[in-house]
N, C-alpha and C positions, 0 to 999 in steps of 0.2 A: 567659552566665548559667549557673549550675550547676543540677543537678537538685534540690538541696535548696531553692534559692530558688524554682524553678518549681513544685515540688509542695508547698511550704510545710511542709517537715519539717526541723527543725534537725538537721544532722549525719546522715551515713549510715553505719551500721555495716555494712550489706550491701545489695545490690541487692534481695534477697529481702524485705527489710523495707519496701520502698517500696510505697505504695498503687498499685493498678492504675489506669492512666489510658489509656483507649482512645479513639482518634478514631472519630468516627461521621459519618453524613450530617447535613447541616443540617436544622433543623426543616422539615417539609413535603417533604423529599427534594430530590434534584437535578433540574434541568430536563431534559426529555427530549432525547436526542441524535439529531440527524438523521443517519441512516446510509444512506439510500437513494442509489443511484448515479444521478446525473442526467448522462448523457453526451449531448452535443449530436450531432445528426445532420448532421455536416459531412463533406465528402470524398466520394469515389466509393463506390459500393456494392460489395458482395463480388462480384457478377456482373461489374461493369465491370472490377474488378481481375483477375478470372480471365480474362476475354476479352482484356485487354491483355497479360497474361502468355502466354496461349496464342498470340496473334498474334505476339509477339516470338519465342517459341520456334519457331513455324512458319516465320517469315521466316529465322531463323538456320539452321534445318535446310535450307531451300531454298538458302541461300547455300553451305552445306557441300556439298550435292549438286552445285551448279554448279561449285564448286571441284574436286570429284572428277572431273567430266567433263573439265575442262580438263587435269587432271593425268594422266588416262589417255591 
C-alpha cells in the first residue's frame, strides 16, 4: 500500500506536503509492565559455596605440601 492511499491524499508532490501522522498510546494507556525480579531461592547459599571452595583449596594445598615433602 502506498502512502497516498494510507493517508488519503491523492498524489504526492513532496513528503513535506503530507499531513503529520503520529502513533500514540491506546486510549487509557498501556497496561503496566511487571519488571520486578523474582529469583527463586534454590541452590546452596553463598556461605556454603565459600566453605566448599575454601575446603577444596585447603585440601589441594595440603596435597601440594605432602608432594613437596616426598620430593625433598
